[in-house]
N, C-alpha and C positions, 0 to 999 in steps of 0.2 A: 504494499500499499505505499505499500500503503504507508505506508500510511504511517507514518509514525515516527512521544518523549516522556513517558511518565514512569514513576515507581508506583504501579497499580497496587491498591490494597483489596484485599478479598471483600466482596459484597455481603452484607448482613441480609438479614430476611425482609428488610423493608421494601415493600412494593409501592411503585408509583404507577397509578393507572393513567393510561395515556389514551386510549381510544385505539390506535393503531398497534401497540405493543405494550408489554409490561416490562419495566426496567427496574433493576436492583440497585440501591443506594446506599451509601455508608450513613446517611442519616445525620451527617455532621456538617455544619457550615464551615466553609474556610475562611478564616479571618483575612485572607488576601481579598476576598470580595467586598467592595466598597459599600459599607451600610449606609453611607451618606446620600446615595443615589435616591432621589426623590420619586415616588410614584407618578405615573404619568396619567392625566384625566382625559386626555383626547385621544386620538389615533396613535397607535405605536408604531415608531419607525425602528427597524433592525438592519444591520449590516452583517452579513454572513462572509467571511474572508476564509478562502481555502487554498491551501496548497494544492498542487497538482490537480486543478480542478478539471483537467480534461481526462483523467482516469476514472474508470468505470465505477469505482467504489464511491468517489467523491461527486461524481455526476449523479448517482443516486442518492447521496446524502442530500445534494442540492434539491433534488425533486422532492424528497421527504419535507425538507425545511419549507420548501415553496407551498406545498399541499397542506401542511400544519398552518403556515401564515395565512393561506387563503381562508382557511377554516375559522381561524381565530380574528380574521379582520385586520392583520398586520400588515403594513407596509414593509416588504423585505427586499434588500438588494444584495445578489450574490456576486462577489469578486474573485475571480481566478487569480492567486499570487504566483502561480507556477512554483519554481524552486527560489525565487528572488526574496532575500531577507531584506533588502533595502526598499523593495516595494512594499513590504509588509508595514514598515513604519509610516510611508508616505500616504498608503491607503487607510490607514488608521486615522492619520490626520485628517485626510479628504472626508471620511465619513463623518467625524466630528464637526468639521466645517459645514456639512451638508445636514447638521442638527439631528443625526441618529440618535436614538434613545438607548440602543443596546449593541454591543458589538459581541459576535461570537467568532472565534478565529480559530483556525489550524494552522499553526506556524510552520513556515519551511524550515526555519532555524530557531532552536529554543534560546540561543544567545539574544535574541531581541526582546525576550520576555520583559525584563526590568523596564525598558524603554516603554513598549506597549503599556504595561500596568500603570506607569506614571502618567502617561499621557491620557489614558482613560479616566485615572483618578483625579488629575487636574481640571478635566471637562466635566467630571462628576456623571460620568457614563458608564453604565454596567457593562461589565465584561465577563465573558464566559468562553472557556476553551472546549474544543470537541476534539476527540481522537488523541491528539498529543498534549502534553503538560507545558506550562510555563510556571516560572517561578518570579516572584515580585522582587526578590533581593540578589539574584544571581543569574548568571547565564546557563547553569546546569541543574535542571530539576531533581535529578537523582542525589544531589548534595543539599537539597532545599529543605528546611523545615516544613513540616507539613502544614502548619499555619500560614506559610508564605507561598503555598502553592494555589494558583487560580483555580477556582472551581472548574470542574471537568465532566463532559459527555462522552461517552465512548464503550469501550469494552474493558473487561478486566485483563491484562496481560497474562497474570497468573493463571486465571482460569482457561483463556485461550490456549496458552502453552501446555497446560495439563491435559486438555482435550486431544491436541496433537500428539503429544507423547504416548497418550492411552491408546489411539488409533495405531500409532507405529508399533505398539507392543502386539496388538491384535494381528497386525499384518505380518509381523516378524514370527510369531508363533504359528501363523498359518503357513507360512513359507518353509519352515523348518529348517532355517539356515544353520550353518555351523559358526558360533561366535569367532572363532579364529579367522574365517574368511570374509567377515564383515566388518564394515566400518560405518560410521554415522558422520554425515556432514550437516553442521549447524551453520546456516549462512545468514548473515544480517549487517546492516549498517551500524557500526558498533559505536556510533556516538549518539544513537537514538534510543534513549533509555527504555521505551516502551518495547522495542525489539529485544533489548536485552531481557527484559521481564519475560517475554514469550519464551524465548530460546532457553532461558534458565529453568523455567518450570516445564517445558517439554523434556530437557535433560533429566530433571529429578524424577519426573513420573516414569521415564523410561527405565532409568537406572533402579529405580525402586522394584520394578518389576523383572527386568533382565539386566543383571548387573554384569559389568566386565568387558562390554563391547567398547572399543576405543572410539572415542569422538574427535572430530577434527573441526575446528572453528575455522571458518572462512569469511573474512571481512569483505564485503561487497558495498555496492552503492544502492542497494535496494531495487535494481533494475533488472529484467531477465537478461539482457545482453552482458551487463556488468557482472551478474551472478554466474552466467554460463562461462565466461573467460576465466573467473577465477576458480571455479570449481574445475574446469578442464584442466588447468594446471595442477590442482590437488589430485586429480584422479591420475594424471601423468607420473606425479611423484610418488604414487602408492600403486605401482604396477601389479603387484601380487593380490590385491584385494579382488575378490570374487563377486561379492555382494555389497549393495550401498543402500544405506536408509538417508532421505535428505528431508530435513525440514528447515524452517527459517522465520524471518519475520514475517513474510507475506507470499502472495502466490508467486509473485516476481522471483523471488530467490529459488523457490522450489522448482518453477518452471524451467529457470535457467540450469539449474542443477540436473533435471531430468533430460533435458536436450543435450547437455554436456556429455552426460553417461550415454545416451543413445548414440551420439556422433561418435563416442569412443569405441562403440560396438558392443556395449552391453545390451542384453536382451531384457524385455519387460519383467520377464520372471526374476532377474537379478537386481531389480530396483525397487525400493519401496520410497515413494515421494509422498508426502502428506502436506498438502498446501494450506494456506491460510488466507482466506478470502473467497475462493472458489470462483472467481469471475474470470481467471485464466485456466484453472485446472479443467473447467468443464469444456473446454475446446478439446481437450484429450479423449474425452468421452462421447464427442459428437458423431464420430465415426465407428468402424467396426474392427480398427487396428488396436492390438494389445498395446497398453501403455504402462510406464513405470509410475505414472500419477494414480496412486490407488484411492486416495481420498483427500478431502479439504474441509477446513472448517469454513462454514458459510457465515460471513458477517455482512449484515445488511445495512448499508448506508443510510438508507431511507429512515430506518427506525432511530439511528443516530441524529439526522437532520431534524426529524419531527420532535424527537426529545429534546434537543438543544432549544429550539424555538419555544416549545411548551415551558421549559424551565425559565427561559428568559421572559418570557410573558407573564408567568406567574410572579417573577420577581418586579417587573415593571408595572404591573396592573394591580397586584395585591400586596406588595412588599414581602412576599414569601421568601424566606432565606434560600439560597442556593445550596443544595448539598456539595459536599466537598467532591464527591464523585457520584456519579449514576451511570449504570451499565444496562446496555440492550442486550438481549439474548442471541445466542449463537446456536448453530445446527451442523453437525457433521454430515457431510453429503459424500456420495460416490457416483460411478457411472450408472447405478441402478436407480438412485434417489434425486439427483440434482435436479431434474427437469420438474418435479413436482414439488420443489422446495422454494421456488421463487428466485433462483439464481439466474442473474442476466450475464450472459457470455459477453466479454469485452474484445 
């Protein structure tokens, strides 16, 4: 994705009814949210600033946000930041100049967090992040005090990674591979903390059930081609390995890994790829050719976009405290189930 910079916490049992979906929340307000934001009496205006806005997940997120905004009577503007951190700051300033009441943001780079937070605070504009976290006091959310993290809507990295690891265990046991002939590739952009949360949880879940298989960490740029190049080099450097398990931060990393292994001559039966997103994984299941992409965790951007707009609306309209984190649900899919799960192939 994806997408993705936070040290996610485990969701409690608190449920937020949304109409579209049900989300789990920590139920605790982040003190990084600005309590001085006044309620809006007239029509509410929001700006949704997204990194990588042309990616399938974020397209879905924007659609969900727009649908929820229309339902609530909110004036919503969606802005694609691409991967430009400088544009993030200028677009925040532009939105404030245009009198937006609330900012929802997916940052291309968490380093802009303190400037974004201060700019919003000075303008007394409500601020909420989706997907990736930012810190009010420093560039790295992973080293930030929880009270300084901006409220976030998205997915639990620990929960997602755990689901990926669990499915990898199932596929590994089904394959009946010899541990000595098997390696795991964990691929992710290593300065994105949400990615680290996902990979760490996948490793922990897998190791608890199947200890002793060597893991190889591969640093990527979170793109399919970037991951493919890095993983191809890793495979070349480990010529004696017969079987490979691949997971990562997002579908891009796993798709890149599966493609690299296919190009290296590995058959589908010798590859277990478990994606995260399903928007690329599903392409492997559209035909009748065997594939190393065995499953993927479906994360629906529409749910996140809708929940983010609802959360901001509740803050602006009713002065309801934003939760520190609120999570949308996920679903594991494969070649037999993806079509009925609402997955959109990009």
